[in-house]
C-alpha positions in Angstrom: 0.0 0.0 0.0 1.4 3.4 -1.0 0.6 5.8 1.8 2.1 8.7 -0.1 -0.7 8.6 -2.7 -3.4 8.7 0.0 -5.3 11.9 0.0 -5.0 14.1 3.1 -7.9 14.1 5.5 -10.4 16.8 4.8 -9.8 18.5 8.2 -6.1 18.8 7.7 -6.1 22.0 5.6 -8.6 23.6 8.0 -6.4 22.9 11.0 -3.3 23.9 9.1 -4.9 27.3 8.2 -6.0 27.9 11.9 -2.5 26.9 13.2 -0.8 28.9 10.5 -2.7 32.1 11.3 -2.1 31.7 15.0 1.6 31.4 14.4 1.4 34.6 12.2 -0.5 36.4 14.9 2.1 35.5 17.5 5.1 36.4 15.3 3.4 39.7 14.4 2.4 40.8 17.9 5.6 39.7 19.6 7.6 41.2 16.8 5.8 44.5 17.1 6.2 44.5 20.9 10.0 44.0 20.3 10.2 46.8 17.8 10.4 44.5 14.8 7.9 46.0 12.4 9.0 43.7 9.6 8.4 40.4 11.4 4.7 40.4 10.9 4.7 41.3 7.3 7.3 38.6 6.6 5.2 36.0 8.4 2.0 37.1 6.6 3.9 37.0 3.2 4.9 33.4 3.8 1.5 32.4 5.1 -0.3 34.1 2.2 2.0 32.5 -0.4 1.4 29.1 1.0 -2.3 29.6 1.5 -3.1 31.1 -1.9 -0.9 28.6 -3.7 -2.9 25.7 -2.2 -6.3 27.3 -2.2 -9.2 26.0 -4.3 -10.4 29.6 -4.5 -7.2 31.8 -4.7 -9.2 34.7 -6.1 -11.3 34.8 -2.9 -8.2 34.8 -0.8 -6.6 37.6 -2.7 -9.9 39.7 -2.6 -10.1 39.1 1.1 -6.6 40.3 1.7 -7.2 43.5 -0.3 -10.6 44.2 1.4 -9.3 43.5 4.9 -6.0 45.3 4.5 -7.8 48.4 3.3 -10.3 48.2 6.2 -7.4 47.7 8.6 -5.7 50.9 7.4 -8.9 52.9 7.8 -10.1 51.5 11.1 -6.8 51.2 13.0 -5.6 54.6 11.7 -8.9 56.1 13.0 -8.2 54.5 16.4 -4.7 56.0 16.4 -5.8 59.4 15.3 -8.5 59.5 17.9 -5.8 59.1 20.6 -7.5 55.9 21.9 -4.3 53.9 21.4 -0.8 54.0 20.0 1.1 51.2 18.3 4.5 49.8 19.0 6.8 49.7 15.9 4.6 52.4 14.4 6.1 52.4 10.9 5.7 54.1 8.5 4.0 56.7 10.8 3.2 56.7 14.5 -0.1 58.4 13.7 -1.5 55.7 11.3 -2.0 52.0 11.3 1.5 50.4 11.2 2.4 48.0 8.5 2.6 45.0 10.9 -1.1 45.6 11.8 -2.3 46.1 8.3 -0.7 42.9 7.2 -2.2 41.1 10.2 -5.6 42.1 8.9 -4.7 40.6 5.6 -3.5 37.4 7.3 -6.7 37.1 9.3 -8.7 37.4 6.1 -7.1 34.2 4.9 -9.0 32.3 7.6 -12.4 33.2 6.2 -12.2 31.0 3.1 -10.7 28.1 5.2 -10.7 27.6 9.0 -13.4 30.2 9.6 -15.4 29.6 6.4 -18.3 28.5 8.6 -18.8 32.2 9.6 -19.4 33.5 6.1 -23.0 32.4 5.8 -23.8 33.2 9.4 -23.4 36.9 9.7 -24.9 37.2 13.2 -22.4 34.6 14.4 -19.7 36.5 12.6 -20.7 39.6 14.5 -20.5 37.8 17.8 -17.2 36.3 16.9 -16.0 39.8 15.9 -17.2 41.2 19.2 -15.4 38.7 21.4 -12.5 37.8 19.2 -11.6 41.4 18.1 -11.8 42.8 21.6 -9.8 39.9 23.1 -7.1 40.0 20.4 -6.5 43.7 20.9 -6.5 43.3 24.7 -3.9 40.5 24.5 -1.9 42.7 22.0 -1.9 45.5 24.6 -0.9 43.1 27.4 2.1 42.0 25.3 3.2 45.5 24.5 2.2 45.8 20.8 -0.5 48.4 21.6 -0.8 51.0 24.3 -4.3 51.9 25.3 -5.1 55.5 26.3 -8.5 54.5 27.7 -9.3 51.8 30.4 -8.9 48.3 29.1 -12.5 47.1 29.7 -13.9 50.1 27.9 -11.5 49.8 25.1 -12.3 46.0 24.8 -16.0 46.9 24.5 -15.4 49.6 21.9 -13.1 47.4 19.8 -15.5 44.5 20.2 -18.4 46.7 18.9 -16.2 47.9 16.0 -15.4 44.3 15.0 -19.0 43.2 15.5 -20.0 45.7 12.9 -17.0 45.4 10.6 -16.6 41.6 10.3 -20.0 40.9 8.7 -19.6 43.9 6.4 -16.1 42.9 5.4 -17.2 39.3 4.7 -20.0 40.6 2.4 -17.6 43.1 0.7 -15.1 40.3 0.1 -17.8 38.2 -1.5 -18.7 41.1 -3.8 -15.1 41.9 -4.7 -14.3 38.2 -5.3 -17.2 37.9 -7.7 -15.9 40.8 -9.8 -12.6 39.3 -10.8 -11.1 40.1 -14.2 -11.4 37.7 -17.1 -8.3 35.6 -17.7 -7.2 37.7 -20.6 -7.2 40.9 -18.5 -5.1 39.7 -15.6 
């Protein structure tokens, strides 16, 4: 029996995607806390290259990265400009969303076609996931030193959670729209 020819279990790519993103998150946040703005983008680049190259729907993954990175620039720059927080390794500007955080948004988007694909048709559940996951993620980032909060942690967690509860379902739908509008093969 040739075990090399056996197909991988269906759950393996889902688990690999979830584990891969969590590694990316850790490298990005610990890197930013240590002043290494490039660590996160490098990790996301590797994760994205692997994920897109193995994806059954690479156009969805690329669309998701574009939509989420754009939203990340807008949302996290607004948080910074409001004075509610400041970012470690704030490159290219301390007043706007840093490159490591924008690429982390892009990396997170790669879970929505894979390990978190079950959220896409369930927008209310996506809102709940955004509320708890978004608030918790930023809180942990602050505890690790990647983000400095100017307002009390519980209030900030609530505000970030509400932001993610609104943003995640909207970004899922926006990604679906963008992914459906891909260029014909002769225009790529």
